[in-house]
C-alpha positions in Angstrom: 0.0 0.0 0.0 1.3 3.4 -1.0 0.4 6.3 1.3 0.7 10.1 0.9 0.7 12.1 4.2 0.2 15.8 4.2 0.9 17.7 7.4 0.0 21.4 7.7 2.5 23.2 10.0 2.4 27.0 10.4 5.5 28.8 11.8 8.2 27.2 13.9 6.7 27.1 17.3 5.7 23.4 17.2 8.7 21.9 15.5 9.1 19.3 18.3 5.6 18.0 17.7 6.1 18.1 13.9 9.2 16.0 14.1 7.5 13.5 16.5 4.6 13.1 14.2 6.9 12.6 11.2 8.8 10.0 13.1 5.6 8.1 13.9 4.5 8.0 10.3 8.0 6.8 9.3 7.7 3.8 11.6 4.7 2.4 9.7 5.3 -0.7 7.6 4.0 0.9 4.4 5.5 3.0 1.6 4.8 6.5 3.0 5.6 9.8 1.4 5.3 12.9 3.6 4.6 16.4 2.5 4.8 19.2 5.0 2.8 22.3 4.0 4.2 25.4 5.6 4.3 29.2 5.4 8.1 29.2 5.9 11.0 26.9 4.7 11.9 24.0 7.0 14.7 21.5 7.0 13.2 18.2 7.9 15.5 15.8 6.0 15.9 14.7 2.5 13.0 12.3 2.6 10.4 14.9 3.6 9.0 17.2 0.9 8.3 20.8 2.2 5.9 22.9 0.2 6.0 26.6 1.2 3.1 28.9 0.6 -0.4 29.6 1.6 -3.4 29.0 -0.8 -4.5 32.6 -0.1 -3.4 35.7 1.8 -5.3 34.4 4.8 -3.0 32.4 7.2 -6.0 30.2 8.1 -6.0 28.9 4.6 -3.0 26.6 5.2 -5.1 23.7 6.3 -6.7 23.6 2.8 -3.3 23.4 0.9 -3.4 19.6 1.0 -6.4 19.5 -1.5 -4.2 20.6 -4.4 -1.4 18.2 -3.4 -3.8 15.3 -3.2 -5.6 16.2 -6.4 -2.3 16.3 -8.3 -1.3 12.9 -7.0 -4.6 11.1 -6.9 -3.5 8.3 -9.3 -0.2 7.7 -7.5 -1.4 6.6 -4.1 -3.7 4.1 -2.4 -4.4 6.1 0.7 -4.3 9.8 1.6 -3.8 11.1 5.2 -4.1 14.7 6.3 -2.7 15.9 9.6 
């Protein structure tokens, strides 16, 4: 099973929790690709894709950024998870 995980993470205040969440996803016994959606660049390792930018000027729009990512990759994965 191939899984795409999208994690919305605004700012840098909760980096400890973001890293813990990524670590838990990486322990799963499936092929998992992780995309972090953020308003700022983040270094999370070479195996984590970071997409920087908000869907609109409103900072509350970040939780909706996963929709475009999932739509672009709908044929490439079996399961989609948003955190």
